[in-house]
N, C-alpha and C positions, 0 to 999 in steps of 0.2 A: 503493500498502499505507500509505503513511505517513497518508492524509486516511482510511481505514477505522480504522487503528490509535484515532485522534482520536475516531474517531464522527463525522467531518466529512463526512456521507452525502450532501451537496447536489452536489459533484463526481461523486460516483457517480449520483446522479437525472440529471444532465446527458449524462453518458456516457452510461446507456441509453437515454434520449428520445432521443439523437442516433444510438444505434443502430440502434433503432426507426426512427426516420426513414431511415434509407439500408435498411433492408432493405425498407419501403411504398415509397422511389422506385425500388430493384427491382425490386419486381412490377411498378408502374405503368408500367416503360419495357418489361421483358418481355412484359405484353400487348400494350402499343401496338404493338410490334415484331410478333407475331404478327396483331393486326389488320391491319396494314399492310401486309405480306405476302400477306395472303390477297387482301386490297383487287386489289392488284399482278395476283398469281396466277391470279385468277379471269378478270380483264378479259385478261391475255395469254392464256391457254386458250381462250377465247371466239373471240379473234382467230385464232389458229392454228387452230383447228377450222375456222372460217367461211375460212381462205386454202383449205385443206386441201380442201374441200367443192366449192368455187367451182373448184379446178384439176381435182379429178376430173370433174366433172361437165361440162370441157368439152373432155375427153380426147374423141377420135375413137372411133367406134363398133367399132373393130377393137379397140381396147382392152377396151372391153366384153365383147365375143363372147370374148374369151381367159379372162376372169374371172368366177369363182362370185361371187355376192353374199356367201357367207360368208366367200370368202378377203379380199373389200376391207372386211367389217366387222372381222376378226380384224387385219387391219394397222390400221385405226384406233386399235383399243381398245388395241393392243400400242406405238402411238404418244401415247396417251393416258395409260397407264400412265407410258410413259417420262419423259412431261414430269414427272407428280406425284410420279416416283420423283427426280426432282431436289432 
């Protein structure tokens, strides 16, 4: 407050620049967090889907004879949606 009363605006400009720098750094790190999170989550989702499809394909015929295609697709969708809801 004393610097404003004396019209010494150099400190105020420095404080404003530091504040803008902190806001910019926050923006960069938030975007980096989302970008890296997307990379990890997409790779994980691909691994999970591949594992589940391999498992279902290796089940014996009696399992598939008792299930409809729609029921399997619905189960896959529920699992996939549950992963993305995390």
